[in-house]
N, C-alpha and C positions, 0 to 999 in steps of 0.2 A: 332268360331271354337274352339273345345275342345283341350286343351293342355294335359289333363289327362282324361282318361275314364276307369273306373273299371267295369267289368262285372262279377258278382257273385264271387268276390274274397274272398277266405278263406285263413287264414294263421295260421299254427301251429308252435310253437317253439318246438325244439327237446324234446322228451319225455313228452310233455304236453298232457294231456288227453282232454282238452277243447281248442277250437280255440281262439286265441287272436282276430282275425277278422273273422266274420262269415257271409258269403254270402253278401258281400258289393257290391252294384252297385251305381255309382255316376259319375258325370262329373264336371270338373273344366275348365272354359273357359280361353282362352289366354287373358292376360291383366286384369284378374280379381283380386280383393282384397277379399280373402276368409279367414274365420275363422273356425277352427275345435275345437269344444268344447266337454266336457264330463268329467265325474268323473275321479279321479286318478285310473289308472289301466284299463281304458275302451278300450285301444288299439290305442290311438291317436299317440303316438310316433312310434308305429309299422307301422301305415299308413304312417307317414312321411318318414320312411326308405324305404318303398315300392315306394313311389313317387320319392324319390331321387335316386332310382336304387341300393340301398345298399343291399336290400333283394328282393327275388322273391316270388310271391304268391305260396302257396302250391297247390291251385287249382283256377280255374277261369282265367280271362284274364285282364291284365293291359296294356292299350295302351297309349303311351306317345310320345310327340314330343320332340325328343332329339336334335333338331337343335339349340336350345338356351341353354345356360349353366344353369343347375339346381343346386342350392346350398342349403345346410342344415346347420343351426346353431343348435348344439346339446343342449339338456336339461342340461347336466353337462358340464360347460364351460372348466374345466381343461382338459377334454378329447379332446379338439379341438386345443389346443396350441401346435405348432410343434417346434418352434424355442425358443431359450433362451433369446433373446432380443426383446423388444416390436416392434420396427420398422421392424426388420427382419421377425418377424412372420406375420405382416401385409403385407409385401412385398412378402411373400412366394408364394401366389397364382398368382399375376401378373407376377412373374419371370417364373412360369411354363407355362404361356401363351406366353412366348418369346416376351414380349413387350419391346420397347426401354427403356433404363435406365431412361431417363427424364420422361417418362410416369409412370414408376414404382414408382419413387420418388414422383410424383404429386399425384398418387392414395394413396400412403402411408400417405402422409401429410393430404390429404383431409379426408380420412376415420378415421384417428386418431383424427382429429379435430371434426368430427361428433360425435364420441363416447367419446369425452372429455378426451382423453389420450395423447394429443400432448405434454404435459409437461413430459410425461413418455417415450419419444421417445427412449432414450438410456438405459432405466431401464431394469433390469432383470425381466423376466416374473414370476419368482419364488417369487418376492417381492411384487406382486400385491395382493390386497384383493380379495375375491371371487367375489364381485360386479365388481371390475375393470377387473378381468379376464373374466367375462361375457361380458363386453364392448369390450375387446380385441378380443374375439371369434367372436363377431358380426362384428367388424371392419375388421378382416381378411377375412371374407366371402364377405363383401361388396366390398372389394378391387378387387375382381375378376369380378366385374360388371355383376352379373348374370342376366339372363332374367327371371328366376324363383327363388325366395328366399323363403325357408321354415323355419319358426322360431318356434322351439320347446321350448316353455316357456322360451324364450331367454331374457326376461326383468324382470324376477321374482325377481331377487336380486338387482335391481337398485333402487335408491332413486327416489322420485316422479319427481324431476327436470330432472334427466337423462332419466327417462322413457318417459317423455313428449317430450324431444328432439329427442329420437329414434323414437317415434311414428310419429312425424312431418316429420322426414327424410324418414321413410318408406312410408308415404303418398305421399311425393314428388317423391319418387322412382316409386311408382305405377302410378302417373299422367303422367310419361314419358313412359308409355306403358309396364311396367314390371308386371309380375304376382307375387303376394304376397300371401303366405299361412301361416297363423299365428295360431299356437296351443296355446290356451290361456284360462285362467279362469277369465280374467279381463273384466268388463263391458265397460270400456273406450275403450278397443281395439275393442269390438264388434260394438260399435257405429261408428267406422271408416270404417267398411268393407261393401261389397255389398252382399256377399253370406255367409251363415252359414251352416256348416255340423255338426250335432250332433251325437255322438257315445256313446253308453252305453252298457257295457258288450259285446263289440265286434260287436254289431248290430247297424244299422243306425236307429236313432229315429227322425232325422230332416234333411231336405235337401231343403233349400229355401232361401228367401231373409232375410237380416238382420232385416228389418223392421217387417216382419212377426214373426221372432224369438222374437224381443223385445216387440211385442204386446202380446205375450203369457206369462202371469204372472207366470205360472208354470215353464216354461223354464228359465225365468230370475231368479226365486228363486233357481232353481237347480244350476244355475251358481254362484250366489252371496251368497246364504244362507240368513238368516235373518240379518238385520242390528244390529251391536253391540251397545247397549245403552251407551251413554256418561256418564262417572262417574261424580258425584257431587264432584268436587275437594275440595270445601270449607269444606264440611262435612267430606270428607276423610282426609283432613289435620288435622282437629280437633281430629279425632279418632287416626290417626297415631302418633300425638304428645304425646299421652298418653301411647303409647306402647314402649316397650324396644327396644333399638338398639341392633341388633344381628350381624351386619356385616357392614364393611365400608372401605373407602379409605381415607387416610390423606396425602395430598400433594404428590401424586404418580406421578412420571415421568418415562418415558421409551423410549429407542431408540433401534431399531434393528441394528445388526452389519452391518457395512459398509454404514449405512444411514447417510447423512450429518446433519440431524436435528432430534430432538426428534419426536417420534410418539405420545407421550402423555406429557402434561405439567401440573404439579401441580393439578392433578385431586383429588377432595375431595367431597365425599358425603357418607352418611350413610343410612342403610336400617333398617326399623322397622319391628318387628315381625308381621307376618300375612298380609304384604302389597304386592300389585301387582304393580311392577315398570317397566316402559317402557324406554328403552334406544334408542334414535333416533339420526339421523344425516346422512349426505351424505355417499356414498360408500367411504371407505378408510379414514374415519374420526377418527377411533380408537376404535370403539365399540367392535369388536371381541377381540382386545388386552386387553381392560378393563376386559372383562369376563375371559380371560385366566389368567390374573394377579390375579384376585380374586380366581380362581380355583387352584392356585399354580403351573400352568404349565410353567410359565416364571417368572423371577425375576425382580422386579422393580429396576431401576437405583437409585432412591431415593424415600423417603416417606415410608409410612407404610400401609400394608393391615392388618386389624384386624378382629377377629371373634372367635367363639368357635371352628370352624373347617372349612376346605375348602368346598365350595359348590360343588354339582354335576353340571356338565355342559354338555348340549346337543350341540354338535358342529354344526357349520353352514353347513359344507360340509358332510352331513349325509351319503352319499353313501360311503365315505371313512372310516367312523367311524363304519360301520357295517361289521364284518368280520367272524362271525360264519356261518356255512353252512345253518342252518335252523332258521326260524324266532324265535321260542320259545327259542332255545338255546342261541340266541343273547341276548334276554331279560333276560335270566337266568344268563348270564355271571357274572354280578356284584354281584348278590345274592349268587352265589356259592363261590365267593371270600370272601364273608362275613360269610361263614360257614353255610348257610341255605341249608337244604336238604329236601328230601321226600315230603310229602303232603304240607307242608308250602311253599316250593319252587314252587310247581306246582300252588298253590292257588295264590301266589303273582304274578307269571307270567301271569296267567289267568286274574286277576284283572287289571293289567297294560295294557295288550293287548286289553282287552274289553274297557278300558277307552279311548283309542285313536282310536276306531272304526276299530280295526283289530281283529275281533272275534277269540278267542283262538281255537274254534272248527274248524274254517275254515282255519286259517293261521298258526297254530302251526308247522305243518310239511312242510310248503311251503319253498322251497329253496330261500334264500335271493336274488340270482341272477335272480329270476323270478318276483320280485316285481318291481312295477313302481317307479318313482322318489318320488311321493307323499307318497306311501306306505312305502318306505324306511325311509322317514322323520318321519312318525308316529311311525315306529318301533324303531328308535333311541330315540325318546321321551319316548316311553314305557320303554326302558332299563334304563333310568334315573329315571323315576317316581317309578319304582319297588324298587329302593334302599331306598326310603323313608327317604331321608335326610331332615333336617330342612330348609336349604337354597338351592334353586334350580335356576340355570342359564340356559337360553335357547337362543341360537344364531339364529335369524331369524327362529323361529319354524314353521311359516306358509308359508314360501317361496315355491311356486310351488304346493300348495294345492288348491283343488277346494273349492267353497264357503261353502258348508256344512261341509267339513272337517276342514276348517279354523275356522269356528264358534265353532265346537266341541273342537278344541284345545284351543281356547281362553277361552271358558267356563270352560274347564278343569283347566287351569292356575288359573282362578278366584276361582274355587272350592278348589284348593290346598291352596290358600291364606286364604280362609274362614276357612279351617281346621287348620290354624295356621302356615302354611309354609310361608317362605319369598321367593318371586319370582321376579327375574329380567330377562327381556327378551329384546332383540334388535329387532327393526322392522323399515321398511320403510313405513308402512301403518299407515296413520294418524288416521283412525278410530280405529285401534287397540291401538294406543297410547292414544287416548281419552277414551278408555274403561278401561285403567289402573288407579289406584289410583293416580299415579304420573308419570310425564314425565321428564326425564333428557336428555337434548339435548347436543350433542357433535359436535363441529365444529373445524376442524384443531387441534385435539388432546386435546381440553380443554373443560370444562363444560361452556356453554354459557347461559344456562337457566335451571331452576329447578322449577317445579310447586309447589313443597313443599318448599317454600321460607323460612319459619321459621326454617327449618332444614338446608337447603343448605347454608344459610348465617352464621350459627353459628355451624360449625362442632365441636363437643365436643373435648376438649383436652384429651390426653390419660388417665389422672388420673380422669376424670369426666364423662367418657362414662357410660351411664345409667346402662348397665348390662355387657358390654364387657370392662374389665379393661385392664391396660397396659400389664399385663402378658399374655393376649390373642392376642398379636401381632403375626401374622401368618408368618412363614417362608415358602418359596417355598417347594414343594414336593421334595422327593429325586430324582425323575425322571427329574426335571427341568433342572439340569445340563446336563443330557444326551440329552434332547430335544434341549437345546441350542447348544450342540456340533453338533448334527445332522443338525440343521439349519445353523451353520457355514459351515459345509461340503457342504450342499446344495447350499449355496451362492457361495462357492468356486468353486464347480463343474459347477455352472450356469454362471460363469464368471462375477460375480458382479464387477462393475467398482470401482477401487480405486480412491481416491481423486486426487492424483498427479501421473503424468506419469513419469516413469523412462527414462533415456537417451535411452535405447534400444527400448522402446515403441514408440519413436518418429520417428523411421525409418520404411519404408514400411514392411508390414507383410511378403511378400515373401522373403525379405532379412533376416529377423529374422529366417525363416525356414531354409534357406540355411546356415546361421551361425551355427544354432543348428546341422544340419546334419554334417557339417565339424568338429565342435568341438567334437561331440559325436563319430564320426568315428575315429578321431585321438586319442581320449582317449582310444579306444579299440585296435588299431592296433599295438601300440608300446609294446615291450616286454623287454626293458632294463630300469633300474631305472631312469636314467637322463631324457630321453624324457617323461617318465611317470610322473615324478615330475614336469616337465615343464607344462604338460597338466593339472595337478592338480592346479598349479598356474593360468593357463589360466581359469580354471573353477571358481576359486575364483573371478577373475576379471569379468568374465561373469556374475556371481551372483550379484556382485556390480552394474554393468551396468543395470542389469534387475530389481534392486530394491529388490532382495531377501536378507533377513537378514543373515549375516554371522553367527550370534549367532544361528539362527535356523539351518543353515547348519552344524555347529559344533555339535549341539545337535543331528542332524540326523546321523552324523558320529559316535557319541558315541553309539547311539542305535543300529547301524548296526555292530559295531565292535565285539560284542560277537559272532555273526553268522559267521563273517569272521574268527575269531580265531578258531571256531569249524571246519570250512572247512580247515583251515590251518593245523590243526592236521592231518586230513585225507591226505593232500598232503605230510606231513612229513612221514606218514606211507607208502603210496602206490606209491608215485612218485619215479621213479628210479633215483639214482644219476648219474652224468656224469662219464664216465670211467676215472679212475686214480685220481679223485679229493679227497681231504682230507675229513675225517669223523670227525666232531667235537665230536659227541657222538653217541652211538648205544646201543639200548636195545631191543633185539628180532627184531620185525619188525620196531621199531621206530628208524629212522636214520636221523641225522641232518648233512647236507652238505651245502657248499656255494651256489650251484646251487638251492637247495631247498629253502634256505632262500631268495635268490634274487627273485625266482619265487613268494614266498608268499608276499614279499614286493611289487613287481610289481602288484600282484593281489589286494592288499590293495589300492595302488595308483590309479589303473585303476578304481576300484569300486567307490572310493571317487570322482574321476574326472567325471565319468559318472553320479553319483548322483548329483553332482553340476550342470552339464549341463542340466539334466532333470528338476531340481528345477528352474533354471534360465529360461528355455524354458516355463515351465508351468506358471511361474509368469509373463512373459513378453508377452505372446500370449494368448488372449482369444479365445474361441472356434470359434466364427464367423470370427475372424481374420485369424485363421488357414485355414478355408474354403476359405476365400478370397485370401489368399496367395497361396494356392494350385491351385486356378483358374488361377492365373497368371503363375505359374510354368508349369501347364499342358495345357496352352492355345494352344501350337502347336498340342497336341494330339486332342484337341477339333476341331481344324481346319481340322484335318485328319478324322473327323467324328467318333472318338472313344467316346463312350457314357460315358463320365466322370461324367455326372450329377447324375448317380446312386451312385457313390462314395460319392459325395457331400451330397446327401440325407441321405445315411447311416450315415455319420459323423454327420450331423445335428440332426438326430434322436438319435444317441448315446449321444450326448452332451445334448440333452433335456431329454432323457429317464432316464439316470443315476441319475441326480439330482432329477427328478420327483419321482423315487423310494425311494431315500433318504428322500424326503419330505413325501412320503407315509408312510415310517417307522416312521417318526415323528408323523404323524396323528394317526397311530395305537398305538404308545407309549402313546400319550396323552389320547386316548380312554381307553386303559387298565389301565392307571394311575387313571383316573377319576373313573373307575369302579372297582378299588381295587386290580388289579392283581400285582401291583408293591410295595405294602405296606411293604412287608417283604424282599425286595431285599436289603441286606446289606452284608458287609464283602468282603473278597477277591474274592469270586466267583460272585460278583454282576454283573459284565459286562456280564459274560456268561449266568447267569440266566435271565438277561434283554433281551438278544438276542433270547433265545429259543422261547418265545411266539410270536416273530415277524416272524418266519420262514414261517409257513404255510400261514398266511395272506398275506405276501409279495409275495409268489409264486402265490397265487390266484390273487392278484392285478396286478402282472406282466403280467399274461395272459390277464386280462381285459384291461390293459393299451395298450398292444400290439394290441389287436383287435380294440380298440378305435382309436389309432394312425393310423392304416391302413385305417380306415374309414375316418379320418380327412384328410389324404393325398389324398385320392380319391376325397373327396369333394372339396379340394383346387387345383384341376386340374392337379395333377401329373399323367402322363401317361407313 
């Protein structure tokens, strides 16, 4: 019995001249394990959205059995995270199904265990690596117990061990009668399925059994590309040892704010000119952090990063790093910041785009929001290559690419090394690691193995580095401090847990809300100095009990005092004195009387008291606790059938969305810093100048995030 049947389905995106799907007809049977394959940009993700009910065909007919839950795991994992805490995000779907609390807890624990995130149960979702975020997105969908699960490249950023575990669970899920549709470029995934659907340029080129697909050498080659040859490491080591050191790390350690332990411990290795180096390790082991430290985007807690200049870095989450409207403009962004114009600019953009198989003639004027995930990744790589730096870093450069594109990117990295560039890339693919001259393996934040042992065991001292001497120790870029501040703000807004609970945090959340309402209201209602002073004292005690620093509170008072003095002057000018009271002084409209002074004093005291209450409340109550507390307070309204769940959802989205946009600002700032737009930002107007380039990209990303969150909420059973 067919669970999906497409009859001559065609789909156009708005303003597109060519259909993304063109006259597709196929069937998927209930209980089937099916794979959808095809090159990047062929229409696979669009087909997934149609099957999930998120989009409707432009023409043709799509018949679907909607009696069982259909769930979609998106290609970009950050778009599917709704809540700010790992366990709450996993529980979001089951809660929408109105399951008993015990069943919700059981599903949450089971699904986090499946995706190996049980140890992150109470962690902020903002502090996960991209691979861990992909696991969380998968776990959140699995927790809804869907009858049909559609995976859109949902394991592309996982390490081999995690990928194997997910594959085994999906096979187990299928054996219990569920339908699985897996969009993939991986041969291992194809070997597990029964049915393969192949799409190329929006048209169906294969619809049959997995065995028939695997027996066709042309189809398999289309999927995997040619095998990458394994590097002769012994010969490579001899050649590398003769070359100059151009970049390196010496005893580098790093810890993210509010993390109990370091992310990196005493990392030391150096890179030789013209070498191709692979950085491997499980998701969350610290690979991306190493690359960002080297690029000057974050500052090491200890140790030294050295080199002639900071490398260019192609970030892992490429969809967030692309922010110009059209493809060629995005590649040209860094070049323009370098002062390159005219024909040279066009030539370098053309060469970079052609080198990553995004032909300039075809893609130059394509809007970036029309590109597939794989095409976006190649575009981000092109933007870095165009800048022609001597040292280049790539974070998971082949994640989500089809076999031929993956091979092209890897050959391109090798070609760059042969031209004298020094290349370091992170990967989970062992074939890609074997293709490199050298593999540096990271586990739990430290280097556990290095195939170039002669170098890794004897990291040169600063005064004996072959060509990079002590004076070439690199300081973080000027934007690193702003990036750190944004990350701190993101952690704060995301409710990152502190190590120790304050006395106020030990009482139930609903009581903390009621205490705040009472204290804040009383701080506003009084209009005479004595009770206002008492409420200010109460707010001090409130802050102490909440664990908010009195020093920080006094600093906030000092910062707000000039504004209060400014408004006090207006009160002295425009507020009428009481009849018959004394006038201390008068100059035209400016008149000082006792009632005016008392009013200004009370305004100061009320403002300080309210500020103290807000600070204490914000410190003592995390976002999820606020929602849980409101559930208790509004429980009588829920019993009266008032739909309070909409309020809770809005709050949940706000608490997730705001730190997400702050994090997005951080990504854009990183990208612009890498590509040279922040190099001249100095002086008193630095903060304003730094904000201006973020405005348009943030507006664009806000729209994208809003649409993605709406889809994620729909997929996670909120009705």
